PASE-937714 format. One record per atom (N, C-alpha, C, O, CB): x, y negated, z negated; residue in one letter. Coordinates in pm, whole numbers, plus 32768, in hexadecimal, padded with zeros to 4 digits. Glycine has a CB too. Example, Ala and Ser with C-alpha at 12.3 -4.5 7.8 and 13.67 -1.06 7.14 Angstrom:
2
852782397CF4A84CE81C27CF4A8528814A7CF4A8590814C7CB2A846B81BF7C77A850580E17D3CS8557806A7D36S850A7FFD7CEDS853D7F8E7CDCS8580803C7DC4S
//
This chain:
179
2BCB1C0CF1A7L2BCB1C44F22DL2C561C76F254L2C651CE7F283L2B9A1BDBF291L2CBB1C23F241V2D421C49F26AV2D771CBCF213V2DBD1D14F244V2DA11BCFF261V2D551CBBF193H2D801D29F13BH2D3D1DABF166H2D7A1E16F15EH2D5D1D09F0A6H2CC01DA4F195A2C7C1E1BF1C6A2CBE1E4DF246A2CD01EC6F259A2BE61DFEF1DFA2CE21DF1F29FR2D271E18F31AR2DAE1E5AF2F9R2DD21EC0F335R2D3B1D9CF377R2DF71E1FF29BE2E791E57F273E2E671EE1F235E2EB51F3CF252E2EBF1DF8F210E2E021EF2F1E0A2DE91F75F1A2A2DC61FDCF20CA2DF5204EF205A2D771F6BF13AA2D761FB6F26EG2D542011F2DBG2DCF2038F32BG2DE020ADF34EG2CEE1FD1F337G2E231FD7F348F2EA01FF0F390F2EF72052F341F2F2B20B1F37AF2EED1F6CF3A8F2F07203BF2BFR2F5D2090F26CR2F26211FF262R2F73217FF257R2F6C2055F1E0R2EA2212DF266A2E6421B2F25AA2E5D21FCF2E0A2E492276F2E2A2DD921A5F21FA2E6B21B4F34DS2E5C21F1F3D1S2EDB223BF3FAS2F462229F3BFS2E3A2187F439S2ECC2290F460T2F3F22DDF48FT2F5722CFF524T2FC122F8F555T2F2C236EF46DT2EF92298F56EG2F07228FF600G2F62221EF62CG2F8421C6F5DDG2E80227DF63FG2F8A2222F6AAE2FE021B9F6E2E2F92213AF701E2FCC20CEF703E302521EBF75FE2F0F2146F719L2EBE20D0F734L2E6020B6F6C0L2E1C2111F690L2E6E20E1F7B8L2E5C203AF693I2E0B2012F620I2D9D1FB4F652I2DBA1F44F67CI2E611FCCF5B0I2D201FE2F64EA2CAF1F8FF67AA2C7D1F3CF605A2C6B1F6EF596A2C3C1FE7F6B4A2C661EBDF61FN2C311E61F5BBN2BA51E37F5E7N2B941DE1F63EN2C8D1DE4F5A9N2B431E76F5AAI2AB81E57F5CAI2A711E39F546I2A9D1E62F4DBI2A731ECDF617I2A031DF3F551D29BA1DCAF4DAD29391E1BF4CAD290C1E5DF528D299A1D35F4DFD29001E14F454A28891E62F435A28101E3AF48AA27B71E8CF4A1A28671E53F3A2A280D1DBEF4B7D27981D90F505D27B11D94F59BD276B1D51F5E7D27721D04F4DBD28141DE1F5C6T282F1DECF655T27F91E6FF68DT27EA1ED2F645T28C41DE0F671T27DD1E6CF70DI27AD1EE2F755I280D1EFAF7C8I281A1EA6F821I27181ECFF788I284F1F6BF7C6L28AC1F8BF832L28601FAEF8B0L28092006F8AEL29091FFFF809L287F1F6DF91FP28431F93F99FP2878201BF9CBP28E22046F99DP285F1F27FA0BP2831205EFA23P286320DEFA56P28ED20CCFA94P29082067FAD6P28012118FABEP2944212CFA7EQ29CA212FFAB6Q2A2820C3FA7FQ2A9320AEFAB8Q29C22120FB4AQ2A04207FFA11W2A582015F9D8W2AE1204CF9B2W2B47200EF9D1W2A131FD6F95DW2AE520BDF96FI2B6420F7F942I2BBA211DF9BBI2C322100F9BDI2B4B2173F8E9I2B7E215EFA1DE2BC82188FA93E2BFF2110FAE0E2C702113FB11E2B6F21DCFAEFE2BB020A5FAEAK2BDE202CFB2FK2C551FEFFAE6K2CB81FC9FB25K2B6C1FC5FB39K2C4D1FE7FA63A2CBC1FAEFA15A2D392003FA26A2DA61FCEFA39A2C961FA4F97FA2D2A2086FA1EE2D9E20E0FA2BE2DE620CFFAB0E2E6120DAFAB6E2D712170FA1BE2D9B20B4FB1BR2DD820A6FBA0R2E3E2035FBA5R2EA52042FBE8R2D6C208EFC08R2E241FC8FB5FY2E831F58FB5FY2F081F81FB21Y2F731F5BFB52Y2E481EDFFB12Y2F021FCFFAB7F2F7C1FFEFA75F2FC32067FAC9F303E2069FAD0F2F5B2038F9EAF2F7520BEFB0AD2FB02127FB5ED2FF820ECFBD7D3061211DFBFFD2F442189FB8CD2FBF2083FC12R2FF72046FC8BR30771FF7FC71R30CD1FEEFCC8R2F911FECFCCBR30831FBEFBFAD30F41F64FBE0D31271F76FB52D30E21F4FFAF3D30CC1ED1FBF9D319D1FB1FB41P31D21FC8FABAP31F41F47FA6FP32091F4AF9F6P324E201DFAC3P31F91ED5FAB6Q32141E55FA75Q31971E1AFA31Q31A21DBDF9E1Q324A1DF2FADAQ31221E50FA50V30A51E20FA14V30A11E4CF982V30AC1EC3F964V30281E55FA62V30901DEBF927V30871E08F898V2FFD1DEEF860V2FDD1E19F7F2V30ED1DB6F84DV2FA91DA7F8ADA2F211D8AF87FA2EC61D70F8F5A2EEF1D35F95AA2F201D12F81FA2E4A1D9DF8E8V2DE31D87F94DV2D671D55F905V2D411D89F89DV2DC61E09F9A0V2D291CF0F940S2CB11CB7F903S2C521C87F96FS2C781C77F9E3S2CD61C42F8A3S2BD81C71F947G2B741C3CF9A2G2B121BE5F956G2B1D1BD5F8DDG2B2A1CAEF9EBG2AB31BAEF99DP2A541B50F95FP29E31B97F917P29CB1C0FF928P2A1B1AF4F9C8P299F1B4AF8C8Y29211B75F88CY28AE1B4FF8EAY28B21AE8F92DY290D1B37F7FFY284B1BA3F8ECI27C91B82F927I27661B8CF8B4I275A1BF5F874I27A31BE2F9A1I27211B20F89AY26C21B1CF82AY263C1B53F85AY25EE1B0DF89AY26B31A8BF7F1Y26241BD1F839H25AF1C18F86DH252A1BDFF83CH24C21BF7F879H25B71CA9F847H252D1B94F7CED24B11B5EF796D24A41AC6F7ABD24501A86F76BD24AA1B7EF703D24F51A8EF804L24EB1A00F824L24C819F1F8B8L24D31A50F905L257019B5F804L249E197BF8DFS24701964F968S24E3196BF9CBS2558195EF9A7S242B18DCF972S24BF197FFA48W25221984FAB2W256A18FDFABEW25E018F9FAE0W24E019A9FB38W2524188FFAA2L2560180BFAABL25D117FAFA44L263B17C4FA64L24F4179FFA97L25B91827F9CBI26221822F964I2697187AF98DI270A1855F979I25EA184EF8DAI267A18EFF9C5N26E61948F9EFN2737190DFA63N27AF1927FA6CN26AC19CEFA19N26F918C0FAB9V2743187AFB23V27A01813FAE3V28131805FB0CV26E21836FB88V276E17CAFA80G27C2176AFA37G283717AEF9F2G28A7177BF9F3G276F171FF9D1G281D1822F9B7V2887186FF975V28EE189AF9DCV29661898F9C0V284C18EBF92BV28C218C1FA53W291C18EAFABDW297D1876FADFW29F5188DFAEFW28CC1915FB3CW294917FCFAE9F299F1788FB04F29FE176CFA8FF2A701743FAA4F2949170BFB20F29CF1782FA15F2A241773F99EF2A9C17D1F9A8F2B0D17A9F98CF29D21790F91DF2A83184FF9CFY2AEF18AFF9E2Y2B4C1883FA54Y2BC61894FA4AY2AB7193BF9FFY2B14184CFABDL2B63181FFB2EL2BC717B3FB02L2C3B17B6FB2AL2B0917E9FB9EL2B9A1756FAB1I2BF216EEFA7CI2C60172EFA25I2CD5170AFA30I2BA11685FA2AI2C39178BF9CFG2C9A17D2F97CG2CFE1820F9CFG2D741825F9ADG2C54182FF91CG2CCF185CFA3BY2D2618AAFA92Y2D8C1851FAD8Y2E011876FAE3Y2CD418F7FAF9Y2D6217DDFB06V2DBE177EFB45V2E291753FAE0V2E9F174BFB01V2D721703FB7CV2DFF1738FA65G2E5F1717F9FBG2EC01787F9E1G2F381770F9CEG2E1616F4F97BG2E8E1801F9E1H2EE01879F9CEH2F4B1883FA3BH2FC0189BFA1EH2E8818F9F9CDH2F221870FAB9L2F801878FB28L2FE81808FB20L305E1820FB39L2F351871FBADL2FBD1790FAFEF3016171FFAF1F307D1738FA82F30F41720FA94F2FC7169EFAD5F304E1768FA10H30A61785F9A0H310B17EFF9C6H318117E5F9A4H305517B2F925H30DF1854FA0CR313618C1FA3AR319C188DFA9FR321118B5FA9DR30E31933FA77R31701835FAF9L31C617FBFB5FL323817ABFB21L32A717A8FB57L317517A2FBBDL321E176BFAB1L3284171DFA6DL32E91774FA22L33461742F9E3L324316BDFA0CL32D617F8FA2BG33351853F9EDG3311187DF961G336018C0F91EG33B91814F9ECG329B1857F935H326E1880F8B0H321F1902F8BCH320A1935F92AH32181810F86DH31F51935F84DS31A819B0F84ES31191994F87AS30F01922F88DS31A919F2F7C3S30CF1A00F88BG304319F3F8AEG2FF319BBF83AG302119BCF7C8G300A1A79F8DAG2F7D198CF856T2F2B1950F7EDT2E9A197DF7EET2E4D1953F798T2F3018BCF7F8T2E7219D1F84CL2DE319ECF85AL2DC11A7FF847L2DDF1AD4F89CL2DB419BEF8E1L2D831A9BF7D6L2D421B1BF7BBL2CBB1AFAF77EL2CB21A9EF72CL2D991B78F75CL2C541B42F7A3Q2BD11B2FF765Q2BC81B8AF6ECQ2BD01C04F6F9Q2B5E1B4CF7CAQ2BB91B4EF676G2BC01B93F5F6G2B851C1EF5EDG2BC81C78F5BBG2B7F1B42F595G2B0E1C34F61AG2AD11CB8F60DG2AD21D07F68DG2A871D67F69CG2A451CA9F5DFG2B291CE1F6EBN2B2D1D25F76CN2BBD1D27F79FN2BDC1CEBF806N2AD01CDFF7D2N2C141D6DF757F2C9C1D7BF78CF2CDB1DFDF760F2CB51E39F6FBF2CF21D05F760F2D3C1E28F7AFV2D861EA3F796V2E1A1E81F796V2E4B1E3AF7EDV2D641F11F801V2E621EB6F732L2EF11E9CF726L2F3F1F1EF733L2F0D1F8AF711L2F111E58F69FL2FB81F13F764R30141F84F768R30551F91F6DER30931F32F6ADR30811F73F7DAR30482005F69FR307E201DF618R31121FF8F60ER313A1FB3F5B0R306B20B0F5F1R31612025F66DS31F1200DF666S32101F77F661S326E1F4EF61DS3238204EF6DDS31C41F26F6A9A31D81E95F6A5A31AB1E5CF61FA31EC1E02F5E9A318C1E51F717A313D1E8FF5EAL310B1E60F569L316F1E82F4F9L31841E33F49EL30811E9EF54BL31AA1EF7F501V32121F1DF4A1V32891EBFF4AFV32C11E90F44CV323D1FB1F4B5V32AF1EA5F52AQ33241E50F545Q33161DC4F50AQ33781D89F4DEQ333B1E45F5DCQ329A1D8EF508V32861D06F4D3V325D1D07F440V32421C9DF407V321D1CBDF524V32591D7BF402G323B1D83F373G31A81D81F351G31841D5FF2E0G327D1D15F32EG31511DA3F3AFG30C21DA9F394G307F1D21F39FG30B71CC3F3D7G30AA1DE1F30AG30081D1BF36BY2FB71CA0F371Y2FEE1C36F311Y30351C56F2B2Y2F241CBFF350Y2FCC1BBAF32CD2FF41B4BF2D5D2F8C1B3FF266D2F1E1B0BF27DD30031AC5F325D2FAE1B6EF1F0L2F4D1B74F181L2F331AECF140L2EE31AE3F0E2L2F7E1BD4F118L2F741A83F170D2F5519FBF140D2ED219C8F17CD2E991966F14CD2FC7199AF162D2EA31A0AF1E5Y2E2419E5F224Y2DB61A3AF1E8Y2DCA1AAFF1C8Y2E2A19F6F2BFY2D4219FEF1DBH2CD01A47F1A5H2C641A5DF20FH2C2C1ACAF219H2C9419FDF12EH2C4819F8F25FF2BE31A01F2C6F2C0719A7F33CF2C2619D7F3A9F2B5819DCF28EF2C041925F325W2C1D18C4F38FW2CAC18CFF3C3W2D0B18C9F374W2C011836F35EW2CBC18DFF444G2D4018E1F482G2D8A1965F47AG2DFA196FF4ABG2D92187AF444G2D4D19CBF43DE2D941A4AF42DE2DB61A8AF4B3E2E201AC8F4C1E2D411AAAF3DAE2D5D1A7CF514D2D781AB7F597D2DE61A6AF5E0D2E381AA7F625D2CF81AB8F5EBD2DE819E7F5D2T2E521996F60ET2ED919B6F5CCT2F3F19C0F610T2E331900F602T2ED919C6F549A2F5419E3F500A2F911A68F52DA300A1A6FF544A2F3919E6F469A2F401AD0F53BI2F781B51F565I2FA01B4BF5F8I30011B8BF620I2F131BC4F54EI2F571AFFF649A2F7E1AEFF6D6A30061AADF6E1A30581AD6F733A2F151A9BF722A301E1A48F690M309F1A03F695M31111A5DF665M31801A58F69AM309A1984F640M30F61AB0F600K315D1B0CF5CFK317B1B79F635K31EF1B8FF65AK31311B4CF54AK31141BBCF661I31271C30F6B7I314D1C07F746I318D1C52F78EI30AA1C86F6B9I31221B8EF76DG31441B5CF7F2G31D81B40F804G32061B2EF874G30F71ADFF80EG32231B3DF798K32B41B29F7A1K32FE1BA8F7CCK33711BA2F7F6K32EB1AF9F71BK32BB1C1BF7C1V32FC1C99F7E4V32C41CD8F863V32F41D41F88EV32EF1CFAF772V325F1C9AF89FG32261CD2F919G31B61C7CF94FG319D1C0DF920G31F41D5DF901G31731CB1F9B4K31091C68F9F8K30811C7CF9B6K305E1CE9F989K31031C92FA8AK30361C0FF9B2I2FAB1C13F986I2F531C01FA01I2F681BA4FA4FI2F8C1BA5F919I2EF41C59FA11V2E971C50FA81V2E0E1C29FA4AV2DD71C6DF9F4V2E8F1CD6FAD1V2DD91BB9FA7CF2D4E1B94FA5FF2D041BA0FAE3F2D291B61FB46F2D421B02FA21F2C9C1BF2FAE4T2C541C0CFB60T2BBD1C0BFB4AT2B8A1C3DFAE6T2C7F1C91FB9BT2B791BD0FBAAY2AE61BD2FBA7Y2AB11C5DFBC7Y2A381C75FBBCY2AAD1B6CFC0AY2B091CB9FBEER2AE01D43FC0CR2AD21D99FB8FR2AAF1E0FFB98R2B441D83FC69R2AEE1D5FFB1AL2AE31DA9FA9DL2A871D5EFA3BL2AB21D38F9CEL2B701DC0FA5EL2A0A1D4AFA63P29B01D03FA08P29811D5DF996P29881DD7F99FP29361CCCFA54P29531D1DF92EM291C1D63F8BAM289A1D1BF895M28961CA0F890M29821D66F840M28341D67F87BY27B51D2CF850Y27B71D19F7B9Y27E31D71F76FY273B1D85F87BY27881CA6F78DT27861C8AF6FFT270F1C34F6DBT26C81C01F731T28081C45F6D4T26FA1C26F65AS268C1BD5F626S26B21B42F627S27231B1DF609S26671C02F598S26521AEFF64AG26671A5EF648G26321A1DF5C9G261A19A4F5C7G26261A1FF6C0G261E1A6CF55FR25DE1A34F4E7R263019C3F4A9R25F41965F474R25C91AA1F481R26B419C8F4ADR2705195BF476R26EF18DCF4C9R26E1186FF491R279C1981F475R26EC18EBF54BL26D41878F5A2L2648183FF58CL263617C5F58AL26E7189FF635L25E61897F57CQ255D186AF562Q25511822F4DCQ251217B9F4D1Q24FC18E0F566Q258F185CF477E25831827F3EFE25CA17A1F3DEE25951746F3A0E25BC188CF38CE26411796F416E2691171EF400E269116BDF476E26C2164DF469E271E1745F3E1E265A16E7F4E7G26541691F55DG26C216B2F5C0G273716C1F59AG265C15FFF535G269D16BDF63EV26FC16E5F6A6V276D167FF6B3V27E216A5F6B6V26B516F5F72CV274C15FFF6BAL27B41599F6CBL280D158EF64FL2886157AF65AL27741512F6E9L27D1159AF5D9T28201598F55DT2883160AF55CT28F815F7F53BT27C415A0F4E1T28551680F580M28AC16F5F57EM291716ECF5EBM298A1712F5D3M285A1774F590M28F416BAF661A295716A9F6CCA29C5164BF69CA2A3B1666F6B1A29141673F74DA299E15DEF65EG2A00157FF62AG2A5615BBF5BDG2AD015A7F5BCG29BB1504F5F6G2A181604F562R2A621641F4F3R2AC616AAF526R2B3916ADF4F9R2A001681F48FR2A9A16FEF582Y2AF51762F5BAY2B67171EF606Y2BDB1746F5F7Y2AAA17C2F617Y2B4916B9F656A2BB01674F6A4A2C15162EF64AA2C8D1639F660A2B6F160DF703A2BE615E7F5E4L2C4015A0F589L2C9B1600F53CL2D1115E4F529L2BF1154BF527L2C651670F511N2CB616D2F4C8N2D191718F525N2D88173AF4FBN2C5D173AF485N2CF3172DF5A0H2D4B1768F604H2DC3170AF61CH2E361736F618H2CFF1783F689H2DA7168CF635V2E10162AF64FV2E671615F5D2V2EE2160CF5DEV2DD315A4F67BV2E2A160FF55ES2E7515FEF4E2S2ED41673F4CAS2F451661F49CS2E1615EEF46BS2EA616EAF4E8T2EFB1761F4D9T2F71175CF539T2FE01781F514T2EA817E1F4F0T2F591730F5B4I2FC51726F616I302E16C0F5EDI30A516DDF5EEI2F8D1702F6A0I30011649F5C8F305F15DBF5B0F309215D1F520F310315A5F50AF301F155BF5D5F304115F9F4C0F306815E8F433F307A166CF3E9F309E166DF373F30011595F3ECF306016DDF42FR30701763F3F6R3016177BF37CR303817C8F323R3100177AF3CFR2FA51737F37CR2F41174EF313R2EB9171EF347R2EB116C2F398R2F671704F28DR2E4E175CF317P2DCA172FF343P2DA516ABF301P2DD81689F296P2D60179AF323P2D4E1663F340L2D1C15E7F308L2CB61605F29AL2CB315C1F233L2CDD158EF376L2C64166AF2B1S2BFC1691F250S2C2C1705F1FBS2C6B1762F22ES2B7816B6F299S2C0E1700F17CK2C31176FF122K2BB717C5F100K2BC1183FF0F8K2C701738F0A0K2B471785F0EDE2ACE17CBF0C2E2A7B17FAF13AE2A7917BAF1A3E2A791770F068E2A391869F126V29DE189DF18DV295C18C4F148V295D18FFF0DCV2A1E1916F1DAV28EE18A4F187R286C18CEF154R284F195AF189R285D1974F200R27FA186AF17DR282819B1F131H28031A38F15BH27711A36F182H271A1A17F130H281E1AA1F0E9H27561A57F1FDI26CF1A53F231I26A51AE2F24FI26DB1B23F2A9I26C419F9F2B0I26451B11F204R26151B99F216R257E1B99F226R25391B42F1F0R263E1BF3F19FR254E1BF8F26EK24BC1C08F280K24961C96F265K24201CB9F26EK24901BE0F30DK
//
């Protein structure tokens, strides 16, 4: 995953690099909304928003919303302590090219788990990261369905925290779930 993101970055030419996944559906005006954050504030180096799982129940999506809320509070706390940002949603974020160049691109030691946290920590050292509920992305919940919502919440949380504190993910292997 990270090597694909890096290859896309190297092949691209624009100032803004969107990181979206194959199973995501961009809502109307998603690109324009993301661009506005960069236009309004030159210090913004990344913009991200939550996932909405279009094929899961509203109850699970409410739980996911609270999961993001906890992550967002952690992000603000980490930022308040003078560290870089920590919250980007893997398949729903946009980076400023100049900032990505400045930090040397993606961290290729990551394969899947924690890759979004790792790039947030790198790029957050050179500018502001904005996480907003105003930039949602629709995606498939098949991984959550296949492996279990609570299992996946725990796995994502543990890898996020491990990346912040130990600079490496807790999990190395990822199951590829395709339909």
